Structure formats: structure tokens, C-alpha cells
C-alpha positions in Angstrom: 121.7 123.1 114.6 121.9 119.3 114.6 123.5 118.0 111.4 123.6 114.4 110.2 126.4 113.5 107.8 125.9 110.1 106.1 128.9 108.2 104.6 127.5 104.7 104.3 130.1 102.9 102.2 133.3 104.3 103.7 134.4 105.6 107.1 135.6 109.2 106.6 138.2 108.5 109.3 139.7 105.4 107.7 143.1 105.3 105.9 143.3 107.1 102.6 144.4 105.3 99.5 143.1 101.9 100.4 139.8 100.1 99.8 137.2 102.9 99.2 139.0 105.6 101.1 139.6 108.7 99.0 138.7 112.4 98.5 135.2 111.8 100.0 136.9 110.9 103.3 138.9 114.1 103.4 135.8 116.2 102.4 133.6 114.8 105.2 136.4 115.0 107.8 137.1 118.7 107.0 133.6 120.0 106.7 132.5 118.2 109.9 135.5 119.6 111.8 134.6 123.2 110.8 130.8 122.9 111.1 131.2 121.4 114.6 132.6 124.8 115.8 129.0 126.1 115.8 126.8 123.1 115.4 126.3 119.6 116.6 127.6 117.3 113.9 127.0 113.5 113.8 128.9 111.5 111.2 127.6 107.9 110.6 129.0 105.1 108.5 128.3 101.4 108.0 132.0 100.5 107.6 133.6 98.9 110.7 135.6 101.6 112.5 136.3 103.0 115.9 133.6 105.5 117.0 134.4 108.6 118.9 133.0 111.8 120.3 134.9 115.1 120.5 133.0 118.2 121.8 130.3 118.9 119.2 131.5 116.2 116.8 130.4 112.6 117.0 131.5 109.8 114.7 129.5 106.6 114.9 130.1 103.4 113.1 127.2 100.9 112.8 129.8 98.2 112.1 128.0 96.4 109.4 130.9 95.3 107.1 134.7 95.2 106.8 136.4 98.0 104.9 137.6 95.7 102.1 134.1 94.4 101.3 133.5 94.9 97.5 131.1 97.8 96.8 128.4 95.6 95.3 128.3 93.6 98.5 128.2 96.7 100.6 125.0 97.7 98.8 123.3 94.6 100.3 123.6 96.3 103.7 121.6 99.4 102.8 118.3 98.3 104.3 120.0 97.1 107.5 121.9 100.4 107.7 118.8 102.5 107.6 117.0 100.3 110.1 119.9 100.5 112.6 120.2 104.3 112.0 116.5 104.7 113.0 117.1 102.4 116.0 120.3 104.1 117.2 119.4 107.8 116.8 116.4 110.0 117.4 116.3 111.1 113.8 113.6 113.7 114.5 116.2 115.7 116.4 118.3 116.4 113.2 117.7 119.6 111.3 119.6 118.6 108.2 120.9 115.5 106.5 123.9 115.8 104.3 124.5 112.6 102.3 127.8 111.7 100.5 127.8 109.3 97.5 124.8 107.7 95.9 124.3 104.9 98.4 124.1 107.3 101.3 121.8 109.4 99.1 119.3 106.6 98.9 119.1 106.3 102.7 118.9 110.1 103.1 115.9 110.3 100.7 114.0 107.6 102.6 114.7 109.2 106.0 113.8 112.6 104.6 110.5 111.3 103.4 109.8 109.5 106.6 110.8 112.2 109.1 110.3 115.3 107.0 114.0 116.4 107.3 115.6 118.3 104.4 118.6 116.8 102.8 121.6 117.8 100.7 123.4 115.5 98.4 127.1 115.6 97.4 128.0 112.9 94.8 131.8 112.8 94.9 131.6 110.5 91.9 128.9 109.9 89.3 127.4 106.8 87.7 127.4 108.5 84.2 131.2 108.2 84.3 130.9 104.4 84.3 129.4 101.6 82.2 127.3 98.5 82.6 125.7 97.9 86.0 126.2 101.6 86.8 123.3 102.6 84.5 121.2 101.5 87.4 123.3 103.7 89.7 122.8 106.7 87.4 119.0 106.1 87.6 119.2 106.1 91.4 121.3 109.3 91.4 118.7 111.0 89.3 116.0 110.0 91.8 118.2 111.2 94.7 119.1 114.5 93.2 115.5 115.2 92.0 114.2 114.7 95.5 117.1 116.5 97.3 116.6 120.1 98.6 120.0 121.0 97.3 122.8 119.2 95.3 126.3 120.5 95.6 128.8 120.5 92.8 132.6 120.7 93.4 133.4 122.2 90.0 131.8 123.9 87.0 132.3 120.6 85.1 130.3 118.6 87.7 127.7 121.4 87.8 127.1 121.1 84.0 127.2 117.3 84.2 124.5 117.1 86.8 122.3 119.6 85.1 122.7 118.2 81.6 123.1 114.4 82.2 120.5 114.1 85.1 118.2 117.0 84.0 118.4 118.6 87.5 117.1 122.1 88.0 120.1 124.5 87.8 118.7 126.5 90.7 119.0 123.5 93.0 122.7 122.9 92.2 125.1 124.9 94.3 128.8 125.2 93.3 130.8 124.7 96.5 134.5 124.0 95.9 136.5 121.8 98.3 139.5 123.1 100.2 143.0 122.2 101.1 144.6 121.8 104.5 147.5 124.2 104.4 148.8 123.1 107.8 149.4 119.6 106.3 150.1 120.4 102.7 152.7 123.1 102.9 156.2 123.7 101.4 159.2 122.5 103.4 162.3 124.6 102.4 164.6 122.1 104.2 163.9 119.5 101.5 165.5 119.6 98.0 163.5 118.7 95.0 164.6 115.9 92.6 163.4 114.6 89.2 160.5 112.8 90.9 157.0 112.2 89.6 154.3 111.3 92.1 151.2 109.4 91.2 148.7 109.5 94.1 145.5 107.5 94.1 143.9 104.1 94.7 145.2 101.4 92.3 142.2 100.8 89.9 141.7 100.9 86.2 139.6 104.1 86.4 142.8 105.8 87.7 144.7 104.7 84.6 148.1 104.2 86.2 148.9 102.0 83.2 148.8 105.0 81.0 151.3 106.7 83.3 153.7 103.8 83.1 153.4 103.7 79.3 154.2 107.4 79.2 157.2 107.0 81.5 158.5 104.3 79.2 158.4 106.7 76.2 159.6 109.7 78.2 162.7 107.7 79.1 163.9 108.0 75.5 164.4 111.7 76.0 165.2 111.9 79.7 166.5 109.0 81.7 167.1 110.8 85.0 163.8 110.4 86.9 161.9 108.4 89.4 158.1 107.8 89.7 156.5 106.8 92.9 153.0 105.4 92.9 151.2 106.0 96.2 148.0 104.1 97.0 146.7 100.5 97.4 144.5 98.3 95.2 140.8 99.2 95.3 137.6 97.6 94.0 136.9 94.0 92.8 139.6 94.0 90.1 142.1 96.2 92.0 144.5 93.4 93.0 144.6 92.0 89.4 145.2 95.5 88.0 148.0 96.0 90.5 149.7 92.7 89.4 149.3 93.8 85.8 151.0 97.1 86.5 153.9 95.4 88.2 154.3 92.9 85.4 154.4 95.7 82.8 157.0 97.6 84.8 159.2 94.4 84.6 158.5 93.8 80.9 159.5 97.4 80.1 162.6 97.2 82.4 161.4 100.2 84.3 162.2 98.9 87.7 164.9 101.5 88.3 162.4 104.3 87.5 159.1 103.1 89.0 158.3 102.1 92.6 155.0 101.2 94.2 154.9 102.5 97.8 151.4 101.4 98.8 149.4 103.3 101.2 151.2 106.0 103.2 150.3 108.4 106.0 149.6 112.0 104.9 152.8 113.2 106.7 154.9 110.9 104.5 153.0 112.0 101.4 153.7 115.6 102.3 157.4 114.8 102.6 157.4 113.1 99.2 155.6 116.0 97.6 158.2 118.4 98.9 160.9 116.2 97.3 159.1 115.9 94.0 159.0 118.2 90.9 155.7 116.9 89.4 152.5 115.2 90.2 151.3 113.0 87.3 147.6 112.5 87.2 145.8 110.0 84.9 142.4 109.4 86.5 139.7 109.2 83.8 136.9 110.8 85.8 137.0 113.4 88.5 134.2 115.6 89.8 136.9 117.9 91.2 140.5 116.7 91.8 141.5 117.2 95.4 145.0 115.7 94.9 145.8 118.4 92.4 145.2 121.3 94.8 147.0 119.5 97.6 150.0 119.1 95.3 149.8 122.8 94.3 149.7 123.8 98.0 153.1 122.2 98.4 154.4 123.9 95.3 154.2 120.8 93.0 152.9 121.5 89.5 150.5 118.9 88.0 150.5 117.2 84.6 147.3 115.5 83.5 145.3 114.1 80.6 142.0 114.6 82.4 139.7 116.7 80.2 137.1 117.4 82.8 137.4 119.3 86.1 141.2 119.6 85.9 140.8 122.2 83.2 139.5 124.5 86.0 142.6 123.8 88.2 145.5 123.6 85.8 146.8 126.6 83.7 149.3 125.4 81.1 152.9 126.5 81.7 151.8 128.3 84.9 150.9 125.7 87.5 151.1 122.6 85.4 150.2 121.2 82.1 147.0 119.5 80.8 147.1 117.6 77.6 144.6 115.6 75.5 147.1 112.7 75.6 150.6 111.8 76.7 151.7 112.0 73.1 151.5 115.8 73.2 155.1 117.1 72.5 154.4 120.3 74.4 153.8 118.2 77.6 157.2 116.7 77.2 158.8 120.1 76.7 157.1 121.4 79.9 158.3 118.4 81.9 161.9 118.8 80.6 161.9 122.5 81.4 160.7 121.7 85.0 163.5 119.1 85.4 166.3 121.2 83.9 165.4 124.9 84.2 165.5 125.8 87.9 164.3 129.4 87.3 161.2 128.2 85.4 160.6 125.4 87.9 160.6 127.9 90.8 158.2 130.2 88.9 155.8 127.3 88.3 156.1 126.1 91.9 155.2 129.5 93.3 152.4 129.9 90.8 151.0 126.5 92.0 151.1 127.6 95.6 149.3 130.9 94.8 146.6 129.1 92.8 145.9 126.8 95.7 145.1 129.6 98.1 141.6 130.1 96.8 140.7 126.7 98.1 139.9 126.8 101.8 137.9 124.2 103.9 136.7 127.0 106.2 135.2 128.8 103.2 133.7 125.5 101.9 132.1 124.9 105.3 130.8 128.5 105.5 129.0 128.1 102.2 127.5 124.8 103.3 126.4 126.4 106.5 124.5 129.0 104.6 122.7 126.3 102.7 121.8 124.5 105.9 120.5 127.7 107.5 118.4 128.4 104.4 116.8 125.0 104.7 116.2 125.3 108.4 114.3 128.6 107.9 112.0 127.2 105.2 
């Protein structure tokens, strides 16, 4: 089978944690790797990147814009992207199009109509999360999902959101959960854990790093022995301003000895820091899944979060982490203090986190996608 994966706005093989590089990148990388064991997989982006071909997997950049171009400016290249796509590839040769994110979905819908190729849509993020200009985006997503042959959901939360907010036929929505790379995210017994919080994600208001800093300032009143490392670079049009705001607030609160911004790091370094840390602190307002949580769990790091969406499906309170409605929850503080000061409890939660991560497997994700592809090809 010949499979076309579209990731218009970001190269799946670019650095994570900067610009628009996030969970989508990992998702496309991993499923393409597994699917290429049995199929020909072509991954195409508009972002400038180095193209390559490795056995049945080809990654191709149409080199239309720089990685740091604001999202609203990337949109201006959509028509050019589709035109170059049609000029560069014999699109009739593809059996399936799998589009990632709404901008790729718009292109996939047009190509599907023009060449009569079935397509699958995976959102990775949804316009209904956001305000203002994104009302137009939500309208586009509804058009994309209504026309798609299948829409994948990464969590029950996303499944319900797509069905209820976009009025998409429930039979069309397929729950396919992402996986975790255990070869990369695994415990390292040679490293000792310290009272370290990690916050991993692009620096942008939607990720709510400010709330994490405010929590740390309050937490310091009951426990002063801790460090928090923020991993990730500024993203989006206001990312740089938000980053400056965060650094100023750390100074104003005199948290410099507790908080450090490490910028973008390679995954090998993130794995090392996870193995040294006792907790991942997660503040992102919106998540269709929460890849960073299961990656932390796979290393044995429990997750504390105030996300009231998909994270409820990942975190079990006092077993592999703690999810609260706000950082003012006294039981959240008690959980953290117990992780920091009770080695027996911390070891139990760490092992529980590892066990809970084992149900997430990229191979299984790819197998479920493959069944969808096969079903569409046989229609």
C-alpha cells in the first residue's frame, strides 16, 4: 500500500519543543516508522527541512517557509503547497492520505475530492479549545471531519469533543491512542532522583507555565528544598513576550534558586533529567491526549496536573500521579510532599507509573491505523 502522510505546518523530523514542534512530530515519526515495515510511506511537509529516503520511508520537504514563521503566515502557503504537491508526486499512486492538523486536513480534502483518494484526519489539537480567529478554524475542522472517511481520536475526551462539538458521526470516529518509545523513555537505575519538578513543553500561554511558577512560589512556604526545570523554547506569535514575562516573574518572586529555564533539549538529555526528577508538573490548558505524561510515566516519573480533560484518563490519584482542579488543592501538596519525603511511597508510585505506561505502544497504534487503511482500500 502507498500511504501519504501530510504534515503541512511542521516537519515531523524537526527539533521538538521549539516553534511548532511538539507531540504531532513524535506521532507522525513513530507511525511512519512502523507502517513503513509493510508499506510505502511518504511524509510531506511545507516547512524547510532536509529530505531523506530510507527503505520504504520517504520524507520530503517542499521548502516553502522557515520553521519560525508564525502560524497565520504559514496558512498563506496552503494553495502553493497543494500545487507543488500535485507537481511533485503522482498522487493517483497513493491509496490513502493521512492528514495531521487542520491545515493539512484542508489540503487532504481537496486532493481526496480531486483524485478520489480516501483520507483520514488526526487533529492533534482543536479549534474549539481556542478563541477569536480560531472560530474560523473550528468551522474548517468541521468541514474536514465531515468529509473525511475516518477521524481518529487519541482519547475518550477527544472522541466526545469531536462528536459533540463538531457533530461528527460517532461511527466515523476511531479511538486510537498514541504510544511511547520505551527504548528512549526508560528508567536508568544508575541515576538518583532528587526533589526536581520538570515542566516539558513549548513556552506559550496555552501551556500555562505562569501557573506553575505561581504554584512553586506558594509551595516554597511548606517545602524549600526543590528545583524546577522548564524544558522547551518560545512558540507562537507571543511566545517570546510570554517567555520574558515568565523570567521577570521568577525574579520578582525571588525564585531564581528554584527555577531554571533550559530551553530546547535533545530527547536523550530529557530522558536523563526525567531519571533524576521526582515529578513532572503539567499545566497545559488543552490536550487531546498528553504524550508527555506517558513518556514521564515510562521513566517512572509521576505526573501532577490541573488539566481537567484527557489527563483524567492517564492519571490515577495517589497511584501514578495526582490531578487537581487547581493548584490550591491541599491534597495535591500532600501528595508532592509524600513523594519528596517518603521513599517507600515514591517507589510505589514510580513503579505504578511505569506499569500504567505499558499499555501505550506505537506498534499497536500503527497496527490499528493499518486496519483502518486496509478497510478503506477494500471499499
